[in-house]
C-alpha positions as a Markdown table, in Angstrom:
| # | Residue | x | y | z |
|---|---|---|---|---|
| 1 | Unk | 13.4 | -32.7 | -5.3 |
| 2 | Unk | 14.1 | -35.9 | -7.1 |
| 3 | Unk | 11.6 | -38.4 | -8.5 |
| 4 | Unk | 11.6 | -40.3 | -5.2 |
| 5 | Unk | 10.6 | -37.2 | -3.2 |
| 6 | Unk | 14.0 | -36.6 | -1.7 |
| 7 | Unk | 14.9 | -32.9 | -1.3 |
| 8 | Unk | 18.4 | -31.5 | -1.8 |
| 9 | Unk | 20.0 | -28.2 | -1.0 |
| 10 | Unk | 22.1 | -27.2 | -4.1 |
| 11 | Unk | 24.9 | -24.6 | -4.0 |
| 12 | Unk | 27.7 | -23.4 | -6.3 |
| 13 | Unk | 31.1 | -23.2 | -4.6 |
| 14 | Unk | 33.8 | -22.1 | -7.0 |
| 15 | Unk | 33.2 | -24.1 | -10.1 |
| 16 | Unk | 31.6 | -27.1 | -8.5 |
| 17 | Unk | 27.9 | -27.8 | -8.0 |
| 18 | Unk | 27.2 | -29.6 | -4.8 |
| 19 | Unk | 24.0 | -31.2 | -3.5 |
| 20 | Unk | 23.3 | -32.2 | 0.1 |
| 21 | Unk | 20.2 | -34.1 | 1.2 |
| 22 | Unk | 17.8 | -32.0 | 3.4 |
| 23 | Unk | 16.5 | -33.7 | 6.5 |
| 24 | Unk | 12.7 | -34.0 | 7.0 |
| 25 | Unk | 11.9 | -30.8 | 8.7 |
| 26 | Unk | 9.1 | -29.2 | 10.8 |
| 27 | Unk | 8.5 | -25.5 | 11.3 |
| 28 | Unk | 9.6 | -25.7 | 15.0 |
| 29 | Unk | 12.9 | -27.5 | 14.3 |
| 30 | Unk | 15.0 | -24.3 | 14.1 |
| 31 | Unk | 18.3 | -24.9 | 12.3 |
| 32 | Unk | 20.1 | -27.9 | 10.9 |
| 33 | Unk | 23.9 | -27.9 | 10.2 |
| 34 | Unk | 24.7 | -29.6 | 6.9 |
| 35 | Unk | 28.2 | -30.9 | 6.7 |
| 36 | Unk | 29.9 | -31.7 | 3.4 |
| 37 | Unk | 33.2 | -33.4 | 3.3 |
| 38 | Unk | 36.2 | -31.0 | 3.0 |
| 39 | Unk | 33.8 | -28.0 | 3.1 |
| 40 | Unk | 33.0 | -25.8 | 6.2 |
| 41 | Unk | 29.5 | -26.5 | 7.6 |
| 42 | Unk | 26.7 | -24.0 | 6.9 |
| 43 | Unk | 23.2 | -23.6 | 8.5 |
| 44 | Unk | 20.0 | -24.5 | 6.8 |
| 45 | Unk | 17.1 | -22.6 | 8.4 |
| 46 | Unk | 13.6 | -24.1 | 8.6 |
| 47 | Unk | 11.0 | -21.4 | 7.7 |
| 48 | Unk | 7.6 | -21.5 | 9.3 |
| 49 | Unk | 4.6 | -21.3 | 7.0 |
| 50 | Unk | 1.1 | -19.9 | 7.8 |
| 51 | Unk | -0.4 | -23.1 | 6.2 |
| 52 | Unk | 1.6 | -25.4 | 8.5 |
| 53 | Unk | -0.5 | -28.1 | 10.0 |
| 54 | Unk | 0.6 | -27.1 | 13.5 |
| 55 | Unk | -0.6 | -23.5 | 13.2 |
| 56 | Unk | -3.2 | -22.6 | 15.8 |
| 57 | Unk | -6.7 | -21.5 | 15.0 |
| 58 | Unk | -8.3 | -18.3 | 16.2 |
| 59 | Unk | -12.0 | -17.9 | 16.9 |
| 60 | Unk | -14.6 | -15.9 | 18.9 |
| 61 | Unk | -16.4 | -17.6 | 21.9 |
| 62 | Unk | -18.8 | -16.4 | 24.6 |
| 63 | Unk | -18.1 | -19.5 | 26.8 |
| 64 | Unk | -17.0 | -17.1 | 29.6 |
| 65 | Unk | -20.0 | -14.8 | 29.3 |
| 66 | Unk | -18.9 | -12.3 | 26.7 |
| 67 | Unk | -17.6 | -12.7 | 23.2 |
| 68 | Unk | -13.8 | -12.8 | 23.4 |
| 69 | Unk | -10.9 | -13.9 | 21.1 |
| 70 | Unk | -9.5 | -17.4 | 21.7 |
| 71 | Unk | -6.8 | -19.5 | 20.1 |
| 72 | Unk | -6.5 | -23.3 | 20.2 |
| 73 | Unk | -4.6 | -26.1 | 18.6 |
| 74 | Unk | -5.6 | -26.9 | 15.0 |
| 75 | Unk | -7.6 | -29.9 | 16.3 |
| 76 | Unk | -9.5 | -27.7 | 18.8 |
| 77 | Unk | -7.6 | -28.8 | 21.9 |
| 78 | Unk | -6.1 | -26.4 | 24.5 |
| 79 | Unk | -8.3 | -23.3 | 24.0 |
| 80 | Unk | -6.9 | -20.2 | 25.5 |
| 81 | Unk | -8.7 | -16.8 | 25.9 |
| 82 | Unk | -6.6 | -13.9 | 24.6 |
| 83 | Unk | -8.8 | -10.9 | 25.4 |
| 84 | Unk | -10.8 | -9.6 | 28.3 |
| 85 | Unk | -12.4 | -6.6 | 26.6 |
| 86 | Unk | -16.1 | -7.3 | 27.7 |
| 87 | Unk | -16.9 | -5.5 | 24.4 |
| 88 | Unk | -18.3 | -8.0 | 21.9 |
| 89 | Unk | -15.1 | -9.1 | 20.1 |
| 90 | Unk | -15.6 | -10.2 | 16.5 |
| 91 | Unk | -13.9 | -10.9 | 13.1 |
| 92 | Unk | -10.5 | -12.1 | 14.2 |
| 93 | Unk | -7.9 | -12.3 | 11.4 |
| 94 | Unk | -4.3 | -13.7 | 11.6 |
| 95 | Unk | -1.4 | -11.8 | 10.3 |
| 96 | Unk | 0.4 | -13.7 | 7.6 |
| 97 | Unk | 3.2 | -14.8 | 10.0 |
| 98 | Unk | 0.7 | -15.9 | 12.7 |
| 99 | Unk | 2.3 | -13.5 | 15.2 |
| 100 | Unk | -0.6 | -11.0 | 15.5 |
| 101 | Unk | -4.4 | -10.9 | 15.4 |
| 102 | Unk | -6.5 | -8.0 | 14.2 |
| 103 | Unk | -10.1 | -8.1 | 15.5 |
| 104 | Unk | -13.1 | -5.8 | 16.1 |
| 105 | Unk | -14.1 | -4.7 | 19.5 |
| 106 | Unk | -16.4 | -2.1 | 21.0 |
| 107 | Unk | -14.5 | -0.3 | 23.8 |
| 108 | Unk | -16.6 | 3.0 | 23.5 |
| 109 | Unk | -19.8 | 1.6 | 22.0 |
| 110 | Unk | -18.8 | 1.9 | 18.4 |
| 111 | Unk | -16.7 | -0.8 | 16.6 |
| 112 | Unk | -13.0 | -0.3 | 16.4 |
| 113 | Unk | -10.1 | -2.4 | 15.1 |
| 114 | Unk | -7.4 | -3.6 | 17.6 |
| 115 | Unk | -4.3 | -5.7 | 17.1 |
| 116 | Unk | -2.9 | -8.2 | 19.7 |
| 117 | Unk | 0.0 | -10.6 | 19.6 |
| 118 | Unk | -0.6 | -14.3 | 19.8 |
| 119 | Unk | -0.2 | -14.2 | 23.6 |
| 120 | Unk | -3.1 | -11.7 | 24.0 |
| 121 | Unk | -0.9 | -8.6 | 24.6 |
| 122 | Unk | -2.4 | -5.5 | 22.9 |
| 123 | Unk | -0.2 | -4.1 | 20.2 |
| 124 | Unk | -2.3 | -1.1 | 19.2 |
| 125 | Unk | -5.6 | 0.2 | 17.9 |
| 126 | Unk | -5.6 | 1.3 | 14.2 |
| 127 | Unk | -7.8 | 3.6 | 12.1 |
| 128 | Unk | -9.9 | 4.7 | 15.1 |
| 129 | Unk | -12.9 | 6.9 | 14.4 |
| 130 | Unk | -16.1 | 7.9 | 16.2 |
| 131 | Unk | -18.0 | 5.6 | 13.8 |
| 132 | Unk | -17.9 | 1.9 | 13.1 |
| 133 | Unk | -15.0 | -0.1 | 11.5 |
| 134 | Unk | -15.0 | -3.8 | 10.6 |
| 135 | Unk | -13.8 | -6.5 | 8.3 |
| 136 | Unk | -10.1 | -6.3 | 9.0 |
| 137 | Unk | -8.0 | -8.3 | 6.5 |
| 138 | Unk | -4.2 | -8.4 | 6.3 |
| 139 | Unk | -2.1 | -7.8 | 3.2 |
| 140 | Unk | -0.1 | -10.9 | 2.5 |
| 141 | Unk | 3.0 | -8.9 | 1.4 |
| 142 | Unk | 3.3 | -6.0 | 3.8 |
| 143 | Unk | 2.1 | -4.5 | 7.1 |
| 144 | Unk | -1.2 | -3.2 | 5.8 |
| 145 | Unk | -4.8 | -3.9 | 6.7 |
| 146 | Unk | -7.9 | -3.4 | 4.6 |
| 147 | Unk | -11.2 | -2.8 | 6.4 |
| 148 | Unk | -14.7 | -1.2 | 5.9 |
| 149 | Unk | -15.8 | 1.9 | 7.8 |
| 150 | Unk | -18.8 | 4.1 | 8.1 |
| 151 | Unk | -16.8 | 7.3 | 8.7 |
| 152 | Unk | -17.9 | 8.8 | 5.4 |
| 153 | Unk | -21.6 | 8.4 | 6.0 |
| 154 | Unk | -21.7 | 5.1 | 4.1 |
| 155 | Unk | -19.6 | 1.9 | 4.1 |
| 156 | Unk | -16.3 | 2.4 | 2.3 |
| 157 | Unk | -13.2 | 0.2 | 1.9 |
| 158 | Unk | -10.0 | 1.6 | 3.4 |
| 159 | Unk | -6.4 | 0.4 | 3.7 |
| 160 | Unk | -4.1 | 1.4 | 6.5 |
| 161 | Unk | -0.3 | 1.0 | 7.1 |
| 162 | Unk | -0.2 | -0.3 | 10.7 |
| 163 | Unk | 2.9 | 1.7 | 11.6 |
| 164 | Unk | 1.9 | 5.0 | 10.0 |
| 165 | Unk | -1.8 | 4.6 | 10.9 |
| 166 | Unk | -3.0 | 6.8 | 8.1 |
| 167 | Unk | -6.3 | 5.4 | 6.7 |
| 168 | Unk | -6.8 | 5.7 | 2.9 |
| 169 | Unk | -10.2 | 5.4 | 1.2 |
| 170 | Unk | -9.8 | 3.3 | -2.0 |
| 171 | Unk | -13.4 | 2.9 | -3.1 |
| 172 | Unk | -15.0 | 6.4 | -3.0 |
| 173 | Unk | -18.6 | 5.2 | -3.7 |
| 174 | Unk | -21.9 | 6.8 | -3.0 |
| 175 | Unk | -23.2 | 3.3 | -2.1 |
| 176 | Unk | -22.0 | 0.8 | 0.4 |
| 177 | Unk | -18.8 | -1.3 | 0.0 |
| 178 | Unk | -18.1 | -4.1 | 2.5 |
| 179 | Unk | -16.0 | -7.1 | 3.5 |
| 180 | Unk | -12.6 | -6.7 | 1.7 |
| 181 | Unk | -10.2 | -9.5 | 1.3 |
| 182 | Unk | -6.7 | -9.5 | -0.3 |
| 183 | Unk | -5.6 | -11.8 | -3.1 |
| 184 | Unk | -2.8 | -14.2 | -2.1 |
| 185 | Unk | -0.3 | -12.2 | -4.1 |
| 186 | Unk | -1.4 | -8.9 | -2.7 |
| 187 | Unk | -2.2 | -7.4 | -6.1 |
| 188 | Unk | -6.0 | -7.1 | -5.7 |
| 189 | Unk | -8.7 | -6.7 | -3.1 |
| 190 | Unk | -12.1 | -8.4 | -3.5 |
| 191 | Unk | -15.2 | -6.9 | -1.8 |
| 192 | Unk | -18.9 | -6.6 | -2.1 |
| 193 | Unk | -20.6 | -3.5 | -3.3 |
| 194 | Unk | -24.1 | -2.1 | -3.8 |
| 195 | Unk | -23.1 | 0.3 | -6.6 |
| 196 | Unk | -24.9 | -1.9 | -9.2 |
| 197 | Unk | -28.2 | -1.7 | -7.3 |
| 198 | Unk | -27.7 | -5.0 | -5.4 |
| 199 | Unk | -24.8 | -6.7 | -3.8 |
| 200 | Unk | -22.1 | -7.8 | -6.3 |
| 201 | Unk | -18.5 | -8.9 | -6.1 |
| 202 | Unk | -15.8 | -6.4 | -7.3 |
| 203 | Unk | -12.0 | -6.4 | -7.5 |
| 204 | Unk | -9.9 | -3.3 | -7.0 |
| 205 | Unk | -6.1 | -2.7 | -6.7 |
| 206 | Unk | -4.8 | -1.7 | -3.3 |
| 207 | Unk | -4.2 | 1.9 | -4.6 |
| 208 | Unk | -7.8 | 2.3 | -5.6 |
| 209 | Unk | -7.3 | 1.8 | -9.3 |
| 210 | Unk | -8.4 | -1.1 | -11.6 |
| 211 | Unk | -12.0 | -1.5 | -10.4 |
| 212 | Unk | -13.8 | -4.4 | -12.1 |
| 213 | Unk | -17.1 | -6.1 | -11.4 |
| 214 | Unk | -16.9 | -9.9 | -11.6 |
| 215 | Unk | -20.5 | -11.0 | -10.7 |
| 216 | Unk | -23.6 | -9.8 | -12.6 |
| 217 | Unk | -26.7 | -11.3 | -11.0 |
| 218 | Unk | -30.1 | -10.1 | -9.9 |
| 219 | Unk | -29.6 | -11.9 | -6.6 |
| 220 | Unk | -27.1 | -10.7 | -4.0 |
| 221 | Unk | -23.5 | -11.9 | -4.2 |
| 222 | Unk | -21.5 | -11.3 | -0.9 |
| 223 | Unk | -18.6 | -12.3 | 1.2 |
| 224 | Unk | -15.8 | -13.1 | -1.3 |
| 225 | Unk | -13.0 | -15.5 | -0.2 |
| 226 | Unk | -9.8 | -16.1 | -2.3 |
| 227 | Unk | -8.5 | -19.6 | -2.8 |
| 228 | Unk | -4.9 | -20.1 | -1.6 |
| 229 | Unk | -3.6 | -20.2 | -5.2 |
| 230 | Unk | -5.5 | -17.0 | -6.2 |
| 231 | Unk | -7.3 | -18.8 | -9.1 |
| 232 | Unk | -10.8 | -18.8 | -7.6 |
| 233 | Unk | -13.1 | -16.9 | -5.4 |
| 234 | Unk | -15.8 | -18.5 | -3.2 |
| 235 | Unk | -18.8 | -16.4 | -2.3 |
| 236 | Unk | -22.4 | -16.6 | -1.1 |
| 237 | Unk | -25.2 | -15.8 | -3.5 |
| 238 | Unk | -28.9 | -15.5 | -3.4 |
| 239 | Unk | -29.3 | -15.8 | -7.1 |
| 240 | Unk | -31.5 | -18.9 | -6.8 |
| 241 | Unk | -33.7 | -17.4 | -4.1 |
| 242 | Unk | -31.9 | -18.7 | -1.0 |
| 243 | Unk | -28.2 | -18.5 | 0.1 |
| 244 | Unk | -25.9 | -21.0 | -1.6 |
| 245 | Unk | -22.1 | -21.1 | -1.7 |
| 246 | Unk | -20.5 | -20.7 | -5.1 |
| 247 | Unk | -17.0 | -20.7 | -6.6 |
| 248 | Unk | -15.8 | -18.7 | -9.6 |
| 249 | Unk | -12.7 | -19.4 | -11.7 |
| 250 | Unk | -11.3 | -16.0 | -12.3 |
| 251 | Unk | -9.6 | -16.8 | -15.6 |
| 252 | Unk | -12.9 | -17.4 | -17.4 |
| 253 | Unk | -15.5 | -16.3 | -14.8 |
| 254 | Unk | -17.0 | -19.8 | -14.8 |
| 255 | Unk | -19.2 | -20.2 | -11.7 |
| 256 | Unk | -20.4 | -23.4 | -10.0 |
| 257 | Unk | -22.5 | -24.0 | -6.9 |
| 258 | Unk | -20.5 | -25.7 | -4.1 |
| 259 | Unk | -23.6 | -26.5 | -1.9 |
| 260 | Unk | -26.9 | -28.1 | -2.9 |
| 261 | Unk | -28.6 | -27.1 | 0.3 |
| 262 | Unk | -30.2 | -23.7 | 0.1 |
| 263 | Unk | -30.0 | -21.7 | 3.4 |
| 264 | Unk | -33.3 | -19.8 | 3.9 |
| 265 | Unk | -31.9 | -18.1 | 7.0 |
| 266 | Unk | -30.2 | -14.7 | 7.5 |
| 267 | Unk | -26.9 | -13.6 | 5.9 |
| 268 | Unk | -24.2 | -16.4 | 6.2 |
| 269 | Unk | -20.6 | -16.0 | 7.3 |
| 270 | Unk | -17.6 | -15.9 | 5.0 |
| 271 | Unk | -16.4 | -19.3 | 3.8 |
| 272 | Unk | -12.8 | -20.2 | 4.7 |
| 273 | Unk | -10.4 | -22.2 | 2.4 |
| 274 | Unk | -8.1 | -24.9 | 3.6 |
């Protein structure tokens, strides 16, 4: 990209560096053919991005009588129902390529995790057990999910490869661990744990190693959410007596309140970064 914001595709052919201007592109534009004089044409592919402005949003709605999974345009227009489970759908999560959605449903009374494609076709259920599962979160680098489950008699954090479908416990704690979320580079999982006597935020590697505690407050800290660049974590805290949203810079653990309003109500929902 030059100083005027023009972008170029640069290639080395033989001993000559060549630069061709790249057209302004959108994720749905497919391929462009760049023609250079005296050189055979070659394709330039437009890659789609999960952060593209045209990406749809996914949400839960009970507008049809039961809580089901919906998608709509990013401005909220054209809502489409994807599920008809009649089983209290919850916690939808996009795959990184926006082609699949993991969500929680209750087909047999307990909570299980199912995966559907973006048209609502069921792909499979994963990590099914007689007890409850929840909090599905996709790895940004491979086909794994993290989730919490009560299958061990308390809440633990597991990961599962979607194809192999072999759940692996990565926390092994006598107290409850909940609400995992992957770092943008896939190197860490943040979650909340009671192992300190109250809810605190911890980090752990996906293989269960490298456990570290990043909050140390008498009030509960819950529902971590990574910033897109991986430098900060937003979370809810009751350290001032009521729920407020905070942000922590991971490099120095500097924490600041993002909201001045203190919510006296029940547990809030996880914050979502742009």
